[in-house]
C-alpha positions in Angstrom: 23.2 9.3 13.5 20.1 7.2 13.3 19.4 5.7 9.8 16.0 4.2 8.8 16.2 0.8 7.2 13.9 0.7 4.2 12.2 -2.5 3.1 13.9 -4.3 0.3 11.1 -3.6 -2.1 11.5 0.1 -1.7 15.2 -0.2 -2.3 14.8 -2.2 -5.5 12.0 -0.2 -7.1 12.6 3.1 -5.4 8.7 3.5 -5.6 6.1 4.0 -2.9 2.5 4.2 -4.2 0.3 6.6 -2.1 -3.3 5.8 -2.3 -5.2 8.9 -1.3 -8.9 9.1 -1.3 -9.3 5.3 -2.3 -12.7 3.8 -1.6 -12.3 0.6 0.6 -14.2 -1.4 -2.0 -11.5 -0.6 -4.6 -8.4 -1.6 -2.5 -8.2 -5.2 -3.6 -8.3 -4.2 -7.3 -5.9 -1.2 -7.1 -3.3 -3.2 -5.1 -3.5 -6.0 -7.3 -2.9 -3.8 -10.4 0.0 -2.1 -8.6 1.6 -5.5 -7.8 1.3 -6.6 -11.3 3.1 -3.3 -12.3 5.9 -4.3 -10.0 5.0 -1.7 -7.2 5.1 -3.6 -3.9 5.1 -0.7 -1.4 2.2 1.4 -0.8 0.7 3.8 1.6 -3.1 4.4 2.4 -3.4 7.9 3.7 -5.5 8.4 6.8 -7.6 11.1 5.2 -8.9 8.6 2.7 -12.6 7.5 3.3 -12.7 4.6 5.8 -8.9 4.4 5.7 -8.7 2.0 8.7 -11.1 -0.3 6.8 -9.0 -0.1 3.7 -5.8 -0.9 5.7 -7.5 -3.9 7.4 -8.6 -5.1 4.1 -5.2 -4.9 2.7 -3.7 -6.6 5.8 -6.0 -9.5 5.5 -5.4 -10.0 1.8 -1.7 -10.0 2.5 -2.0 -12.8 5.1 -4.1 -15.0 2.9 
């Protein structure tokens, strides 16, 4: 049996925020609010407007 290892943040909070339809210009604000609320795992759905741009912005803000 193959088991998927979940990130520690998911095991701790048992929550993954799913961001669907989020405008890329709001990614920074929304993710900041989620982090302040203790939610550290999220998914940006690919059917969101300019999803790749949102993911790129999120990745760059995580590195900074």
